[in-house]
BAFI-170716 format. One record per residue (C-alpha): residue in one letter; x negated, y, z negated. Coordinates in Angstrom, 2 decimals. Layout:
BEGIN
+------+---------+---------+---------+
! rest !       u !       v !       w !
+------+---------+---------+---------+
!    A !       X !       Y !       Z !
...
+------+---------+---------+---------+
This chain:
BEGIN
+------+---------+---------+---------+
! rest !       u !       v !       w !
+------+---------+---------+---------+
!    M !  -13.97 !  101.99 !  -45.80 !
!    L !  -15.97 !   98.99 !  -44.55 !
!    S !  -18.39 !   99.00 !  -47.44 !
!    N !  -17.28 !   95.61 !  -48.60 !
!    K !  -19.74 !   93.07 !  -47.08 !
!    W !  -16.87 !   90.94 !  -45.83 !
!    G !  -14.84 !   93.77 !  -44.32 !
!    P !  -16.65 !   94.11 !  -40.95 !
!    V !  -16.75 !   90.28 !  -40.65 !
!    V !  -12.94 !   90.19 !  -40.98 !
!    V !  -12.54 !   93.08 !  -38.56 !
!    V !  -14.67 !   91.29 !  -36.06 !
!    V !  -12.83 !   88.02 !  -36.42 !
!    L !   -9.44 !   89.84 !  -35.92 !
!    L !  -10.82 !   91.62 !  -32.80 !
!    D !  -11.70 !   88.33 !  -31.28 !
!    G !   -8.67 !   86.38 !  -32.52 !
!    G !   -5.64 !   88.82 !  -32.50 !
!    S !   -3.00 !   87.69 !  -34.91 !
!    L !   -4.16 !   85.06 !  -37.37 !
!    R !   -2.86 !   83.11 !  -40.36 !
!    F !   -4.76 !   83.31 !  -43.66 !
!    S !   -5.95 !   79.67 !  -43.12 !
!    E !   -7.05 !   80.44 !  -39.71 !
!    L !   -9.10 !   83.41 !  -40.85 !
!    E !  -10.62 !   81.56 !  -43.74 !
!    G !  -11.72 !   78.76 !  -41.27 !
!    R !  -13.37 !   81.28 !  -39.09 !
!    I !  -15.45 !   82.90 !  -41.94 !
!    P !  -17.90 !   80.34 !  -43.57 !
!    G !  -18.83 !   81.17 !  -47.06 !
!    I !  -15.94 !   83.42 !  -48.05 !
!    S !  -13.80 !   82.32 !  -50.86 !
!    P !   -9.89 !   82.40 !  -50.69 !
!    N !   -9.83 !   85.03 !  -53.50 !
!    M !  -12.46 !   87.23 !  -51.76 !
!    L !  -10.63 !   86.97 !  -48.43 !
!    T !   -7.40 !   88.15 !  -50.14 !
!    K !   -9.17 !   91.08 !  -51.68 !
!    T !  -10.80 !   92.08 !  -48.42 !
!    L !   -7.50 !   91.93 !  -46.64 !
!    E !   -5.80 !   93.99 !  -49.18 !
!    S !   -8.65 !   96.52 !  -48.94 !
!    L !   -8.47 !   96.73 !  -45.17 !
!    S !   -4.59 !   97.06 !  -45.40 !
!    T !   -4.99 !   99.89 !  -47.83 !
!    D !   -7.38 !  101.59 !  -45.38 !
!    G !   -4.85 !  101.26 !  -42.58 !
!    L !   -6.99 !   98.84 !  -40.60 !
!    V !   -5.01 !   95.59 !  -41.02 !
!    T !   -1.19 !   94.76 !  -41.12 !
!    R !    0.50 !   91.85 !  -42.78 !
!    S !    3.48 !   90.31 !  -41.00 !
!    V !    5.90 !   87.81 !  -42.35 !
!    I !    6.85 !   85.53 !  -39.35 !
!    S !    8.88 !   83.11 !  -41.21 !
!    E !   10.67 !   82.88 !  -44.60 !
!    S !   11.05 !   79.14 !  -44.79 !
!    P !    8.45 !   77.87 !  -44.82 !
!    L !    6.58 !   81.16 !  -45.56 !
!    T !    4.30 !   82.05 !  -42.51 !
!    V !    2.25 !   85.15 !  -42.82 !
!    T !   -0.18 !   86.62 !  -40.14 !
!    Y !   -2.68 !   89.28 !  -40.22 !
!    E !   -3.51 !   91.71 !  -37.33 !
!    L !   -5.46 !   94.89 !  -36.85 !
!    T !   -3.36 !   98.12 !  -36.78 !
!    E !   -3.77 !  100.59 !  -33.90 !
!    A !   -6.48 !  102.38 !  -36.02 !
!    G !   -8.08 !   99.07 !  -36.49 !
!    Y !   -8.26 !   98.36 !  -32.62 !
!    E !   -9.66 !  101.76 !  -32.21 !
!    L !  -12.86 !  100.38 !  -33.82 !
!    Q !  -13.26 !   98.12 !  -30.83 !
!    P !  -16.08 !  100.20 !  -29.21 !
!    V !  -17.87 !  100.18 !  -32.52 !
!    F !  -17.68 !   96.43 !  -32.95 !
!    D !  -18.13 !   95.38 !  -29.30 !
!    S !  -21.81 !   94.82 !  -30.03 !
!    L !  -21.12 !   93.25 !  -33.29 !
!    T !  -18.71 !   90.79 !  -31.81 !
!    T !  -21.49 !   89.47 !  -29.62 !
!    W !  -23.72 !   89.39 !  -32.68 !
!    A !  -21.03 !   87.56 !  -34.80 !
!    D !  -20.63 !   84.82 !  -32.11 !
!    E !  -24.35 !   84.10 !  -32.49 !
!    H !  -24.75 !   84.57 !  -36.18 !
!    V !  -21.44 !   84.43 !  -38.19 !
!    D !  -22.40 !   80.93 !  -39.42 !
!    S !  -25.36 !   82.67 !  -41.35 !
!    V !  -23.24 !   85.16 !  -43.14 !
!    R !  -23.21 !   83.42 !  -46.41 !
!    P !  -23.73 !   84.64 !  -50.07 !
!    T !  -27.31 !   84.83 !  -51.13 !
!    T !  -28.40 !   83.34 !  -54.41 !
!    V !  -31.73 !   83.48 !  -56.25 !
!    L !  -32.35 !   80.33 !  -58.24 !
!    G !  -35.10 !   80.24 !  -60.86 !
!    D !  -36.52 !   77.72 !  -63.27 !
!    R !  -39.97 !   76.76 !  -64.33 !
!    D !  -39.14 !   73.14 !  -63.65 !
!    H !  -39.80 !   72.54 !  -59.91 !
!    R !  -37.76 !   69.43 !  -60.00 !
!    L !  -34.63 !   71.17 !  -61.32 !
!    V !  -35.08 !   74.04 !  -58.84 !
!    E !  -34.96 !   71.53 !  -55.99 !
!    L !  -32.00 !   69.69 !  -57.47 !
!    Y !  -29.79 !   72.82 !  -57.92 !
!    R !  -30.80 !   74.09 !  -54.52 !
!    S !  -29.60 !   70.96 !  -52.93 !
!    W !  -26.30 !   71.42 !  -54.68 !
!    L !  -25.97 !   74.98 !  -53.53 !
!    S !  -27.54 !   75.04 !  -50.00 !
!    D !  -24.40 !   73.77 !  -48.15 !
!    Q !  -22.39 !   76.86 !  -49.17 !
!    F !  -24.93 !   79.55 !  -49.97 !
!    D !  -28.35 !   80.87 !  -48.80 !
!    V !  -30.68 !   79.93 !  -51.64 !
!    V !  -33.94 !   81.57 !  -52.50 !
!    T !  -35.91 !   79.46 !  -55.24 !
!    V !  -38.49 !   80.94 !  -57.71 !
!    T !  -40.48 !   79.30 !  -60.45 !
!    G !  -42.44 !   82.19 !  -61.84 !
!    P !  -41.61 !   85.60 !  -63.48 !
!    E !  -43.05 !   87.67 !  -60.79 !
!    Q !  -41.15 !   85.78 !  -58.05 !
!    L !  -37.98 !   86.33 !  -60.03 !
!    Q !  -38.58 !   89.98 !  -60.51 !
!    H !  -39.47 !   90.53 !  -56.85 !
!    N !  -36.40 !   88.81 !  -55.54 !
!    L !  -34.00 !   90.51 !  -57.84 !
!    A !  -35.06 !   93.68 !  -56.16 !
!    D !  -33.70 !   92.33 !  -52.96 !
!    A !  -30.15 !   92.54 !  -54.36 !
!    P !  -28.98 !   88.95 !  -54.08 !
!    D !  -25.26 !   88.34 !  -54.54 !
!    V !  -25.94 !   85.89 !  -57.41 !
!    A !  -28.99 !   85.25 !  -59.64 !
!    I !  -29.19 !   81.97 !  -61.56 !
!    F !  -32.15 !   81.61 !  -63.79 !
!    D !  -33.53 !   80.11 !  -66.88 !
!    I !  -33.95 !   82.95 !  -69.43 !
!    S !  -37.47 !   81.67 !  -70.40 !
!    L !  -38.50 !   82.78 !  -66.79 !
!    W !  -38.05 !   86.39 !  -67.73 !
!    N !  -41.04 !   87.58 !  -69.52 !
!    N !  -39.88 !   91.13 !  -70.32 !
!    A !  -37.24 !   92.31 !  -72.81 !
!    P !  -33.79 !   91.07 !  -71.96 !
!    T !  -32.46 !   94.68 !  -71.68 !
!    T !  -34.88 !   95.31 !  -68.85 !
!    L !  -33.08 !   92.88 !  -66.78 !
!    I !  -30.53 !   95.49 !  -65.81 !
!    A !  -33.12 !   97.88 !  -64.59 !
!    H !  -34.60 !   95.27 !  -62.29 !
!    S !  -31.33 !   94.08 !  -60.99 !
!    H !  -29.06 !   95.66 !  -58.32 !
!    T !  -25.75 !   96.69 !  -59.90 !
!    T !  -23.88 !   94.29 !  -57.59 !
!    T !  -25.96 !   91.16 !  -58.41 !
!    R !  -24.00 !   88.77 !  -60.64 !
!    R !  -26.31 !   87.23 !  -63.26 !
!    I !  -25.95 !   83.67 !  -64.54 !
!    A !  -28.26 !   82.73 !  -67.42 !
!    L !  -29.40 !   79.04 !  -67.97 !
!    V !  -30.30 !   78.08 !  -71.45 !
!    G !  -31.34 !   74.96 !  -73.29 !
!    D !  -29.14 !   72.65 !  -75.39 !
!    R !  -29.33 !   74.75 !  -78.49 !
!    P !  -29.90 !   78.39 !  -77.82 !
!    E !  -30.70 !   81.03 !  -80.48 !
!    P !  -28.14 !   83.65 !  -81.43 !
!    S !  -30.57 !   86.12 !  -79.71 !
!    L !  -28.86 !   84.94 !  -76.49 !
!    C !  -26.33 !   87.58 !  -77.02 !
!    T !  -28.87 !   90.31 !  -76.19 !
!    W !  -29.04 !   88.94 !  -72.48 !
!    P !  -26.99 !   91.09 !  -70.06 !
!    C !  -25.51 !   88.20 !  -68.07 !
!    D !  -22.19 !   87.73 !  -66.54 !
!    D !  -22.15 !   83.87 !  -67.50 !
!    V !  -24.27 !   81.57 !  -69.26 !
!    L !  -24.63 !   77.75 !  -68.58 !
!    R !  -26.29 !   75.17 !  -70.90 !
!    K !  -28.57 !   72.71 !  -69.47 !
!    P !  -28.54 !   69.90 !  -68.29 !
!    L !  -26.09 !   71.04 !  -65.65 !
!    V !  -23.68 !   68.98 !  -63.40 !
!    K !  -23.13 !   70.05 !  -59.81 !
!    S !  -19.44 !   70.89 !  -60.12 !
!    E !  -20.30 !   73.12 !  -63.16 !
!    L !  -22.87 !   75.14 !  -61.18 !
!    L !  -20.82 !   75.43 !  -57.89 !
!    T !  -17.79 !   76.61 !  -59.98 !
!    A !  -19.86 !   79.20 !  -61.89 !
!    V !  -21.29 !   80.68 !  -58.65 !
!    T !  -17.98 !   80.71 !  -56.90 !
!    Q !  -16.20 !   82.44 !  -59.79 !
!    Q !  -18.92 !   85.03 !  -59.96 !
!    L !  -18.52 !   85.87 !  -56.23 !
!    D !  -14.82 !   86.06 !  -56.57 !
!    Q !  -15.45 !   88.88 !  -59.19 !
!    F !  -17.72 !   90.77 !  -56.96 !
!    D !  -15.64 !   94.08 !  -57.24 !
!    Q !  -14.77 !   93.63 !  -60.80 !
!    P !  -14.51 !   96.96 !  -62.82 !
!    E !  -17.62 !   97.56 !  -65.09 !
!    A !  -15.85 !   97.33 !  -68.36 !
!    E !  -14.06 !   94.20 !  -67.56 !
!    R !  -17.32 !   92.69 !  -66.31 !
!    E !  -19.14 !   93.58 !  -69.55 !
!    R !  -16.24 !   92.09 !  -71.45 !
!    D !  -16.31 !   88.79 !  -69.59 !
!    G !  -20.07 !   88.53 !  -70.05 !
!    I !  -19.93 !   89.07 !  -73.74 !
!    E !  -17.02 !   86.49 !  -74.02 !
!    A !  -19.14 !   83.96 !  -72.10 !
!    R !  -22.17 !   84.43 !  -74.38 !
!    L !  -20.18 !   84.28 !  -77.66 !
!    A !  -18.11 !   81.28 !  -76.48 !
!    L !  -21.29 !   79.36 !  -75.80 !
!    L !  -22.80 !   80.33 !  -79.27 !
!    E !  -19.54 !   79.53 !  -81.03 !
!    S !  -19.66 !   75.91 !  -79.44 !
!    I !  -22.94 !   75.59 !  -81.64 !
!    Y !  -22.57 !   77.83 !  -84.64 !
!    S !  -19.63 !   78.72 !  -86.86 !
!    R !  -18.41 !   82.32 !  -86.50 !
!    P !  -19.42 !   83.23 !  -90.15 !
!    V !  -22.84 !   82.03 !  -89.36 !
!    L !  -23.14 !   84.13 !  -86.25 !
!    E !  -21.77 !   87.19 !  -87.87 !
!    Q !  -24.67 !   87.03 !  -90.40 !
!    D !  -26.96 !   88.02 !  -87.41 !
!    A !  -26.63 !   91.79 !  -86.97 !
!    T !  -27.03 !   91.79 !  -83.30 !
!    V !  -24.23 !   89.29 !  -82.88 !
!    S !  -22.12 !   91.12 !  -85.21 !
!    R !  -22.47 !   94.40 !  -83.12 !
!    L !  -21.51 !   92.26 !  -80.14 !
!    Y !  -18.16 !   91.18 !  -81.68 !
!    D !  -17.63 !   94.90 !  -82.52 !
!    R !  -18.31 !   95.86 !  -78.87 !
!    L !  -15.90 !   93.11 !  -77.58 !
!    E !  -13.17 !   94.33 !  -79.98 !
!    S !  -13.72 !   97.90 !  -78.62 !
!    L !  -13.41 !   96.69 !  -74.99 !
!    D !  -10.30 !   94.72 !  -75.71 !
!    K !   -8.62 !   97.87 !  -77.19 !
!    R !   -9.30 !   99.78 !  -74.06 !
!    A !   -8.06 !   96.94 !  -71.80 !
+------+---------+---------+---------+
């Protein structure tokens, strides 16, 4: 019931703070997005550990507090409360950031480091090694992956969100990359931060929905460069359109 990475953190904060408003919870948990906090509270409520109370209708004031079952976790979390007091600031999403250009890696790292723990890599072996550590998000130039694109899944943890970086005019073969989003270089800071935050917000996304969003991201970028009739002449891209249509019918 506490398998969500943010669940234990929310419980520890509520054990320490008692009844708290959403904004108060968010302020005490660095690195959590509003959407992820909402999902975590809903999950804990479903598990019977957190209760939501409407204190005032106008203006609407809502507080969150542990239930009796939640407070029964006190012995389990006593030691974690001490730990959280010392380390909660370090509970931040982990990103792996890879590019062959050292200057770009340092620039992107400077953009992300205020909100995320960033591991930078500039070589294929480094990238493969760090993907094995199951980061929350991996952002990397596809030229850094020396193996076939399909092997990326085998070398990544299922929960790791993958953002591919490509040049100004990527080839239609981009569609073979199993990524959740794709960004075209050169990047701007707001674009990169938004992309990472959006992927973190979709951490518990159903697999079919995740696949559909990834396909849509790749096709949208390719369609900004090539016309659809041109793309459909490529057999691999054509199959991707068929796959997207199949996923849309299931939704």
